[in-house]
N, C-alpha and C positions, 0 to 999 in steps of 0.2 A: 451369104457365103456358104457354099456347100449345101445347095438347096434340096438334095435328095430327089424325090419324085415330085416335089413341088406342093405337097399337101398343105403345109403351113403357109406357104406363099399364097395359095388359093384361098385359104381361110381369111388371110389378111386382105386380099383383093376383094373378097365378098363383103368384108366389113367396111369397105370404102377407101382403103389405103392404096396408094400407088406403089407398085411392087416391081422391082427389078431383081434378078437373081444372077449369081455367079456359080458356075460349076465347071471343074476341070474334066468331068466325065461326060463324054459325048452321049452316052445312053441316057443318063439322068437329065442332061441339058435338053435333049429332044423330048423326053417325057414331060418335062416342065413346060416347054414351049407349047406343046399340044394342050396341056391342061390350062394354062393361063391365057392362051390366045394372043392376039396382037396388041393388047393393052399393056403388056409387060415386055421388057427386054431381058433375054437370057444371054448373059455373056459366057461363052465357052472358053474359059481360061482359068489359070490359078489366080487367086486374089492379088498376088504380088505383080502379076502381069496386067491387071486391069487398067485400062486407060479410057477415061471418060471425063468430059467436062462437067458432068452432072455432080451435084452435091446432095448428100442424103442426111436426113434428120436422125435416122436410126439404121444401124447395121447389125444384123443378127448373124452369128457364126455358129454353125452346128457341125 
């Protein structure tokens, strides 16, 4: 939640984790999409608005 430019998400992805991100900011969401590529989904919304059937083992908020 609040992925910034996606650097931490990229580190986690490179360590072998599946990573999805949530960002209400369109600039940061696009930066993160470019950085992570198609293997990750970047939700462009506030976390209160997030609707997904997916379940997560860990959620990081920054």
